[in-house]
C-alpha positions in Angstrom: -57.6 -57.8 49.8 -59.6 -55.3 47.9 -59.0 -54.8 44.2 -58.6 -51.4 42.4 -60.8 -50.0 39.6 -59.1 -48.4 36.6 -60.9 -46.4 33.9 -60.0 -43.6 31.5 -60.1 -40.1 32.8 -62.4 -38.9 30.1 -63.6 -40.5 26.9 -62.4 -37.6 24.7 -58.9 -37.6 26.1 -56.0 -39.8 25.0 -54.3 -39.5 28.4 -55.1 -39.8 32.0 -56.8 -42.5 34.2 -58.9 -42.6 37.3 -58.1 -45.2 39.9 -60.4 -46.1 42.8 -59.9 -48.5 45.6 -56.3 -47.9 46.7 -56.0 -48.2 50.5 -53.8 -49.7 53.3 -55.2 -53.1 52.5 -53.6 -53.3 49.0 -51.0 -50.5 48.7 -48.1 -52.8 49.4 -49.3 -55.6 47.1 -46.8 -55.9 44.3 -49.3 -56.9 41.6 -51.5 -53.9 42.5 -48.4 -51.6 42.5 -47.3 -52.9 39.1 -50.8 -52.4 37.6 -50.7 -48.8 38.8 -47.2 -48.2 37.4 -48.2 -49.7 34.0 -51.2 -47.4 33.9 -49.1 -44.4 34.7 -46.5 -45.1 31.9 -49.3 -45.5 29.4 -51.6 -42.7 30.4 -49.2 -40.0 31.8 -51.3 -39.0 34.8 -53.7 -40.7 37.3 -56.4 -39.2 39.5 -56.7 -41.4 42.6 -60.2 -41.0 44.1 -61.4 -41.5 47.7 -57.9 -41.7 49.2 -57.2 -41.4 52.9 -56.4 -37.7 53.1 -53.2 -37.9 55.1 -49.6 -37.2 54.6 -48.7 -40.8 55.4 -50.9 -42.1 52.6 -49.5 -39.5 50.2 -46.0 -40.6 50.9 -46.9 -44.3 50.6 -48.6 -43.7 47.3 -45.7 -41.7 46.0 -43.2 -44.5 46.8 -45.0 -46.9 44.5 -43.4 -44.9 41.6 -39.9 -44.5 43.1 -37.9 -42.8 45.9 -38.7 -39.3 46.9 -36.5 -36.4 45.9 -35.7 -33.2 47.9 -36.7 -29.9 46.4 -33.9 -28.1 44.6 -34.5 -24.8 46.5 -34.1 -24.1 50.2 -36.7 -21.3 50.3 -39.7 -23.5 49.3 -41.8 -24.3 52.4 -41.7 -28.0 53.5 -44.5 -30.0 54.9 -43.9 -30.7 58.6 -46.4 -33.6 58.9 -44.4 -36.0 56.9 -41.2 -35.9 58.8 -37.7 -36.9 57.7 -38.8 -40.0 55.9 -40.6 -37.9 53.3 -37.7 -35.7 52.1 -38.8 -32.8 49.9 -42.6 -32.8 50.5 -43.6 -29.2 50.0 -46.5 -27.2 51.4 -48.0 -24.3 49.3 -50.5 -22.2 51.1 -52.5 -19.0 50.5 -54.3 -17.5 53.4 -57.5 -16.0 52.2 -58.1 -12.3 52.6 -61.0 -10.0 51.8 -58.8 -6.9 51.8 -59.2 -5.3 48.3 -55.8 -3.7 48.6 -53.9 -7.0 49.2 -51.8 -7.4 46.1 -49.0 -9.8 47.1 -48.9 -12.7 44.7 -52.1 -11.5 43.0 -52.7 -11.4 39.2 -55.4 -9.9 37.1 -56.7 -12.2 34.3 -59.9 -11.9 32.4 -60.9 -9.0 34.7 -60.6 -11.1 37.8 -58.2 -10.8 40.8 -56.7 -14.2 41.3 -54.5 -15.8 44.0 -52.3 -18.9 43.6 -52.3 -18.4 39.8 -49.5 -20.4 38.0 -48.9 -20.4 34.2 -48.1 -23.6 32.3 -44.8 -25.1 33.4 -43.0 -28.3 34.3 -41.4 -28.7 37.7 -37.7 -28.2 38.2 -37.3 -26.7 34.7 -34.6 -24.5 36.2 -32.6 -27.6 37.2 -30.4 -29.8 35.0 -32.3 -32.8 36.3 -36.1 -33.1 36.1 -38.0 -35.1 38.7 -39.9 -38.1 37.3 -43.3 -37.2 38.7 -45.2 -35.3 41.3 -48.1 -36.3 43.6 -50.4 -33.5 44.6 -53.4 -33.2 46.9 -55.4 -30.1 47.9 -56.9 -30.5 51.4 -58.1 -26.8 51.3 -59.5 -25.2 48.1 -62.1 -22.8 46.8 -65.6 -24.2 46.6 -66.6 -26.0 43.4 -67.4 -23.6 40.7 -65.2 -20.9 42.2 -62.1 -21.8 40.3 -59.0 -23.2 42.0 -58.6 -26.0 39.5 -55.3 -27.5 38.4 -54.7 -28.0 34.7 -52.6 -30.9 33.2 -51.5 -30.8 29.5 -50.2 -33.9 27.8 -47.1 -33.2 25.7 -47.7 -36.2 23.4 -51.2 -35.0 22.5 -49.9 -31.4 22.3 -47.2 -32.4 19.8 -49.9 -34.0 17.6 -52.2 -31.1 17.8 -49.7 -28.2 17.6 -49.7 -26.3 14.3 -47.1 -28.2 12.2 -45.4 -25.1 10.7 -44.8 -23.7 14.2 -43.9 -27.0 15.7 -41.3 -27.6 13.0 -39.6 -24.3 13.8 -39.2 -25.1 17.4 -38.3 -28.8 17.2 -34.6 -29.5 17.7 -34.1 -26.4 19.8 -33.4 -26.1 23.5 -35.2 -23.6 25.8 -33.4 -21.7 28.5 -35.0 -21.7 32.0 -34.2 -19.8 35.2 -35.1 -20.2 38.9 -36.7 -16.7 38.8 -40.4 -17.5 39.5 -41.6 -13.9 39.6 -44.7 -13.6 37.4 -43.9 -9.9 36.9 -40.7 -11.0 35.1 -42.4 -13.6 32.8 -41.8 -12.6 29.2 -43.5 -15.1 26.9 -47.1 -16.1 26.5 -48.1 -13.5 29.1 -51.9 -13.1 29.3 -52.3 -11.6 32.8 -51.1 -8.7 34.8 -49.0 -9.4 37.9 -49.4 -7.1 40.9 -47.1 -7.1 44.0 -44.5 -9.8 44.6 -44.7 -12.2 47.6 -42.6 -11.3 50.7 -40.4 -14.3 50.1 -39.1 -12.9 46.8 -36.0 -11.4 48.5 -34.9 -14.8 49.7 -35.7 -16.4 46.3 -33.5 -13.9 44.5 -30.5 -14.9 46.6 -30.9 -18.4 45.1 -31.6 -17.1 41.7 -28.2 -15.4 41.8 -26.5 -18.7 42.5 -28.4 -21.1 40.2 -27.0 -21.3 36.6 -29.5 -21.3 33.8 -30.8 -24.7 32.7 -31.5 -26.0 29.1 -34.2 -28.4 28.2 -35.4 -29.6 24.7 -38.6 -28.1 23.3 -39.4 -31.6 21.9 -38.0 -34.9 23.0 -38.7 -38.6 22.1 -39.8 -41.1 24.7 -38.2 -44.6 24.8 -41.6 -45.8 23.6 -41.3 -43.7 20.5 -43.7 -40.9 21.1 -42.6 -37.3 20.6 -43.4 -34.9 23.4 -43.7 -31.2 23.1 -42.4 -29.9 26.5 -42.4 -26.2 26.7 -43.2 -24.2 29.8 -43.8 -20.5 29.3 -43.2 -19.8 33.0 -39.6 -19.4 34.1 -38.4 -19.6 30.4 -36.0 -16.9 29.2 -35.7 -17.7 25.6 -34.3 -20.1 23.0 -30.7 -21.3 23.4 -28.4 -19.5 20.9 -31.4 -17.3 19.8 -31.9 -14.8 22.6 -32.5 -12.1 20.0 -35.6 -10.3 18.7 -36.3 -13.0 16.1 -35.9 -15.8 18.5 -38.0 -14.1 21.2 -40.8 -13.4 18.7 -40.8 -17.1 17.7 -40.9 -18.3 21.3 -43.6 -15.8 22.3 -45.8 -17.2 19.5 -45.1 -20.7 20.6 -46.0 -19.9 24.2 -49.3 -18.2 23.3 -50.1 -21.4 21.3 -49.3 -23.5 24.4 -51.8 -21.4 26.3 -54.4 -22.0 23.6 -53.7 -25.7 23.6 -54.5 -25.6 27.3 -58.1 -24.8 26.5 -58.6 -27.9 24.2 -58.3 -31.7 24.3 -54.6 -31.5 25.0 -55.5 -30.5 28.6 -57.6 -31.6 31.6 -58.6 -29.3 34.4 -59.1 -31.0 37.7 -61.7 -29.8 40.3 -60.3 -30.9 43.6 -61.9 -33.0 46.4 -60.0 -33.3 49.7 -59.7 -37.1 49.1 -58.1 -36.8 45.6 -54.5 -37.4 44.9 -53.1 -36.8 41.4 -49.8 -38.0 39.9 -48.4 -36.7 36.6 -45.3 -37.5 34.5 -43.2 -34.4 34.8 -41.2 -35.3 31.7 -44.4 -35.6 29.6 -47.0 -33.3 31.1 -47.2 -29.5 31.8 -49.4 -28.2 34.6 -51.0 -24.9 35.6 -53.2 -23.4 38.3 -56.1 -21.2 37.2 -56.1 -19.3 40.5 -59.1 -18.4 42.7 -60.6 -15.4 44.5 -58.1 -14.2 47.0 -60.7 -14.4 49.8 -60.4 -18.2 49.8 -57.7 -20.3 51.6 -55.9 -22.7 49.3 -53.4 -25.4 50.3 -51.7 -27.9 48.1 -49.1 -30.4 49.3 -46.8 -32.0 46.7 -44.4 -34.9 47.0 -41.6 -35.2 44.4 -40.4 -38.5 42.9 -36.8 -38.9 41.8 -35.9 -39.6 38.2 -34.6 -37.9 35.1 -34.8 -38.2 31.4 -31.1 -37.2 31.0 -31.6 -34.3 28.5 -31.2 -31.2 30.6 -28.0 -29.4 31.5 -26.7 -26.3 33.2 -25.3 -23.5 31.1 -21.9 -23.5 32.8 -21.5 -27.2 33.2 -22.2 -27.4 36.9 -24.0 -30.2 38.6 -26.9 -29.8 41.0 -24.8 -31.0 43.9 -22.3 -28.2 43.4 -25.2 -25.7 43.3 -26.7 -27.1 46.5 -23.4 -26.6 48.3 -23.3 -23.0 47.2 -26.9 -22.4 48.2 -26.2 -23.9 51.7 
């Protein structure tokens, strides 16, 4: 049996690890699996290098950390390769185009037209339950140096580095999130211009009308004692009980600071190789996608790992099972 190699992601970062050597020879070995889990709890994210680039391997790797979870929305495309045993594995694809008039899902940021741009967020923020983690691979991406990176921001480090005066004003408050993922409707921390919406928007809005709004704390404390700043500007609609000009101004200032933190040592930007797989703690980390030139194809496949920190809730007291029945 081959052993794995574990090292820090980068010497200047307090989070993240790189693991090499995971393969079919050792992926079911319990000592190896526990070593991987322990690394994940401590470091918050892992970049697995030189993985077999298949759906089967992604599912097997994901199940080291827990059972898979179905995606909360029905309109999100699923990955057909994984079959029924990999419930909720989703496939996100942009077909490249050189048409200068193609605006669907395109944003302008820093003077560049970008496809597959995603602001800072955490997955399932619009749900009362968060998933524990996500595993992502990108079999198709823009060439190195042409953008297309995925950013990961550590909430523990972000809490430490966030300006104390601003952090103290937001700590103890809950943030309101909605399923509405339209970038043109994003209100806080906006530093881009969204052009036309994707064709799937009409189906999305049918689910938006059914999903109640969800609340999650701006700051929470892990069982290990660290405080986590956990604020995603995307899909946020304001501060609970402070959806007023004063509250909106505070939250906008906070979200712009989150963007700024994403440029420093609270964040890591990953340049993809087809044999990479990345897992991140969704209750601790934020992530974002910098986008790429619309002419490039880009595909990312994500598996979702079940789990919850128990601090979120729906505005009207519903549970996700009730919402699923209404969506169906």
